[in-house]
C-alpha positions in Angstrom: 24.9 -79.7 3.9 26.1 -77.1 6.4 24.1 -73.9 6.4 26.5 -70.9 6.4 25.1 -67.7 7.7 27.1 -65.5 5.2 27.2 -66.0 1.5 30.9 -65.5 0.7 32.6 -64.1 -2.4 35.9 -65.8 -3.3 38.2 -63.3 -4.9 40.9 -65.7 -6.1 40.0 -68.9 -8.0 41.9 -70.8 -10.7 40.0 -72.0 -13.7 40.6 -75.8 -13.4 38.7 -77.5 -16.2 40.4 -80.4 -18.1 40.7 -78.0 -21.1 42.6 -75.5 -19.0 44.8 -78.1 -17.5 45.9 -79.3 -20.9 47.9 -76.1 -21.3 49.4 -76.0 -17.8 52.9 -77.6 -17.6 54.2 -79.4 -14.5 50.9 -79.1 -12.6 51.0 -82.6 -11.0 54.4 -82.2 -9.3 53.5 -78.8 -7.8 49.8 -79.0 -7.1 49.8 -82.7 -6.3 53.0 -82.6 -4.3 53.5 -79.3 -2.5 49.9 -78.2 -2.5 48.3 -81.7 -1.9 45.6 -81.3 -4.5 43.9 -84.7 -4.9 44.6 -87.1 -7.7 41.0 -86.8 -8.9 41.2 -83.0 -9.0 44.4 -83.0 -10.9 42.4 -84.4 -13.8 40.3 -81.3 -13.8 37.1 -79.8 -12.3 34.2 -78.9 -14.5 32.3 -75.6 -14.0 29.3 -77.5 -12.7 31.4 -79.4 -10.2 33.0 -76.2 -9.0 29.6 -74.6 -8.6 28.4 -77.6 -6.6 31.4 -77.2 -4.2 30.8 -73.5 -4.0 27.2 -74.1 -3.0 28.3 -76.6 -0.3 30.6 -74.0 1.1 28.2 -71.1 1.0 30.1 -69.2 -1.7 27.9 -67.1 -3.9 30.5 -66.0 -6.5 34.1 -66.7 -7.5 36.5 -64.5 -9.4 38.2 -66.6 -12.1 41.8 -65.7 -13.0 42.9 -65.7 -16.6 46.4 -66.1 -15.3 49.5 -65.2 -17.2 52.2 -67.3 -15.5 55.6 -66.1 -16.7 56.8 -64.9 -20.1 55.1 -67.1 -22.7 58.3 -68.1 -24.4 59.6 -69.9 -21.2 58.9 -73.7 -21.2 57.5 -73.6 -17.6 55.1 -70.7 -18.4 51.6 -70.6 -19.6 48.9 -68.0 -20.3 45.2 -68.8 -19.7 43.3 -67.5 -22.7 41.0 -64.6 -21.7 38.4 -66.1 -23.9 38.4 -69.3 -21.8 37.5 -67.4 -18.7 35.1 -65.2 -20.6 33.2 -68.4 -21.7 32.8 -69.5 -18.1 31.6 -66.1 -17.1 29.1 -65.9 -20.0 27.7 -69.3 -19.0 27.3 -68.5 -15.4 27.2 -64.7 -15.1 25.6 -64.8 -11.7 28.3 -67.0 -10.2 31.6 -66.1 -12.0 33.5 -62.9 -12.7 36.7 -62.6 -14.7 40.2 -61.2 -13.8 42.7 -60.4 -16.5 46.2 -61.8 -16.0 49.1 -59.5 -16.7 52.5 -60.2 -18.3 55.0 -57.3 -17.9 57.0 -58.5 -20.9 54.1 -57.9 -23.3 54.4 -54.1 -22.9 51.7 -52.0 -24.5 50.3 -55.0 -26.3 49.5 -56.5 -22.9 48.0 -53.1 -21.8 45.7 -53.2 -24.9 44.7 -56.8 -24.1 43.8 -55.7 -20.5 41.6 -53.0 -21.9 39.9 -55.4 -24.3 39.3 -57.9 -21.4 37.5 -55.2 -19.3 35.6 -53.5 -22.1 34.7 -56.4 -24.3 34.7 -59.4 -21.9 33.4 -57.6 -18.9 36.3 -58.5 -16.6 36.3 -56.7 -13.3 40.0 -56.4 -12.5 43.6 -57.4 -13.2 45.9 -60.0 -11.6 49.5 -60.9 -11.7 52.4 -62.8 -10.1 55.6 -60.6 -9.8 57.9 -63.5 -9.0 57.1 -65.3 -12.3 58.8 -62.4 -14.1 61.3 -61.6 -11.3 60.0 -58.0 -11.5 59.1 -56.5 -8.2 55.7 -54.7 -8.0 57.4 -51.3 -8.2 59.3 -52.1 -11.4 58.7 -49.7 -14.2 57.4 -52.4 -16.5 54.3 -52.8 -14.4 53.5 -49.1 -14.4 51.6 -48.9 -17.8 49.3 -51.6 -16.5 48.7 -49.7 -13.3 47.9 -46.6 -15.2 45.4 -48.5 -17.4 43.7 -50.0 -14.3 43.2 -46.5 -13.0 41.8 -45.4 -16.3 39.4 -48.3 -16.4 38.6 -48.0 -12.7 39.4 -51.6 -11.9 41.5 -53.1 -9.0 44.7 -55.1 -9.5 45.6 -58.2 -7.5 49.2 -59.2 -7.1 51.0 -61.9 -5.1 53.0 -60.6 -2.2 55.3 -62.7 0.0 57.7 -65.4 -1.1 57.7 -67.3 -4.4 57.0 -71.0 -4.5 59.3 -73.6 -5.9 57.3 -74.8 -8.9 60.1 -76.5 -10.7 63.6 -77.4 -9.3 65.0 -76.4 -12.7 63.2 -73.0 -12.7 63.8 -71.3 -9.4 62.3 -67.9 -8.9 63.5 -65.1 -6.6 61.0 -63.7 -4.1 60.6 -60.2 -5.5 57.1 -59.6 -3.9 58.0 -58.0 -0.6 55.0 -56.1 0.5 57.1 -53.0 1.1 57.4 -52.7 -2.7 53.7 -51.7 -2.7 54.7 -48.5 -0.9 56.0 -46.8 -4.0 53.1 -48.1 -6.2 50.5 -46.7 -3.7 52.3 -43.4 -3.6 52.6 -43.1 -7.3 49.0 -44.3 -8.0 46.8 -43.2 -5.1 43.6 -43.9 -7.2 44.6 -47.5 -7.9 43.0 -50.2 -5.7 45.8 -52.6 -4.9 45.2 -56.0 -3.3 48.2 -57.9 -2.1 47.1 -61.5 -2.2 48.5 -64.6 -0.5 48.5 -62.9 3.0 52.1 -61.6 2.5 53.6 -64.6 4.3 56.4 -64.6 5.6 56.1 -60.7 5.7 52.5 -60.5 6.9 53.2 -57.7 9.4 54.8 -55.7 6.5 51.7 -56.3 4.4 49.5 -55.1 7.3 51.7 -52.0 7.6 51.1 -51.2 3.9 47.4 -51.6 4.2 47.3 -49.5 7.4 49.4 -46.7 5.7 47.6 -46.5 2.4 43.8 -46.1 1.9 44.1 -47.8 -1.5 45.9 -51.0 -0.4 44.1 -54.1 0.7 45.0 -57.8 1.6 43.8 -61.0 0.1 43.7 -64.1 2.3 44.1 -66.9 -0.3 46.6 -69.7 -0.6 47.3 -70.1 3.1 44.9 -72.1 5.3 43.2 -69.9 7.9 44.2 -72.2 10.8 47.9 -71.3 10.0 47.4 -67.5 9.6 49.7 -65.5 11.9 48.0 -64.3 15.1 48.7 -60.7 14.2 46.7 -61.1 11.0 43.7 -62.6 12.7 43.7 -59.8 15.2 44.0 -57.3 12.4 41.0 -58.7 10.6 39.0 -58.7 13.8 39.8 -55.1 14.8 41.3 -52.1 13.0 41.9 -53.9 9.7 38.3 -55.2 9.3 37.7 -53.0 6.3 40.9 -53.9 4.5 40.9 -57.7 4.0 39.1 -59.9 1.4 38.4 -63.6 1.3 40.0 -66.0 -1.2 41.1 -69.6 -1.6 43.3 -69.8 -4.7 41.3 -72.9 -5.4 42.4 -75.7 -5.9 45.2 -74.7 -3.5 42.6 -74.5 -0.8 39.2 -76.3 -0.9 36.2 -74.0 -0.6 34.4 -75.8 2.3 37.6 -76.5 4.4 38.5 -72.8 4.1 35.1 -71.6 5.2 35.1 -74.0 8.2 38.6 -72.9 9.3 37.5 -69.2 9.2 34.5 -70.1 11.3 36.9 -71.7 13.8 38.8 -68.4 14.2 35.8 -67.1 16.2 35.8 -63.7 14.5 33.3 -61.2 15.6 30.2 -61.2 13.3 30.7 -57.8 11.6 34.4 -58.2 10.8 33.7 -61.7 9.6 31.0 -60.5 7.2 33.3 -57.8 5.9 36.0 -60.3 5.3 33.8 -62.8 3.5 31.6 -60.4 1.5 31.2 -56.7 2.2 34.8 -55.6 1.6 35.2 -57.2 -1.8 31.8 -55.8 -3.0 32.9 -52.3 -2.0 36.4 -52.6 -3.4 35.3 -54.0 -6.8 32.2 -51.7 -6.9 29.8 -54.7 -7.2 26.1 -54.5 -6.6 25.3 -56.9 -3.8 21.8 -57.5 -5.2 23.1 -58.2 -8.8 
């Protein structure tokens, strides 16, 4: 087993147990086809197997998403029960933390669910996919959730960049241009906003938002480090070293492969440590000794 010099924290991980997969529609075509997830993993990955892989990759903790993927009434959508993620966190509190998925169509009921997830389940942040609702990040329907995140003092993750084609019969517009975060950051200067998925193909636009706003950050998940734009690697290694956090979007990216590809980028030691660990601890207010 390789000995990694930094114990990383993965900020974007999908719950992938067989029980969870039973409620996810069309996973084989997208994850097995476009994302190249192995046939074995398409059957599910237990908590214990996930922890074994995390250990092999030098990953100390993962943030598990209780994802809400589209309005629940749509046949291609699904909502991960908060309780399912909470159960994993309760079993392994030193290895997992929970993120509450958001569905803009749920209105204030969804806001109350978010509050319950943080106060009762101990979740440490929120997470959502704008394109699944075809509502840009600066749409008014997201604003009550932003306000609640500020009130609860928790960060929000949201996908920026293009949408993916999950189902040829259910095409989604790419509403997640990073520039849409400009209005959100102006309206909610206390809200910690993390644009995940690198912002591809508008990575430079995402960098511009993180450079402009003290409360905007970037998540590196879902795109292999060896394919990251050169400008993004330079940003991490220089003036953006305090603004980027590590993630895989497992099983989209395998833990160990992603760690190895980051090692191959030849980042300076201090920016590399900030990327893999220090920044996410600061942004989420986590105790590194906990």
